[in-house]
Steps between C-alpha positions, in 0.01 A plus 500: 500500500741685260710669767862531395424428137712734291296559182801658317695182548202295383471717193870471423483125541202475261683711242808279534284189447330653199833594350637153562201336339533721191869418477418125538237513224735683267782252557265203475352624178847527343611155621465208261439145621499206256373143517504225236364151429569227258870565476439862404226429248269719709628815674316762701638828632336710762595810699550492877134593551401171327372664178579283194704701255597235243410147386708301253354176369695272270304433183518122553278533806212656306408159353456341845238706690487268802877515560502872450221545758680283756830686441328839524342414833835391639700797373235752607498353847883513507511869397226591750700330780816683389320834508352426843847401635648813346243724673548320833876531474482872420248561783727319744790710378304819553410394851861407577621834361286674756249653265238478767721604790518853620 
């Protein structure tokens, strides 16, 4: 069943994949994505992994809880989509660069 399977190549491929994933995580963690709502009254920044790293809320929004909640939902969804697109783009680039080829 495993005739002709070169374990040394398999091991090298796994190490290359592990190294590529570590490199991706490091780059994604240092990348900053930003989204805003309400003409910039609400801003959220996240890294490429989708982890929120900053939220800036204009003081005038604090008096209107309902509007703030609606804007937060929208901007959080936007930043999550941006992070997901970033990860997909980077993964496609890694595939295209032959990370998984021998």
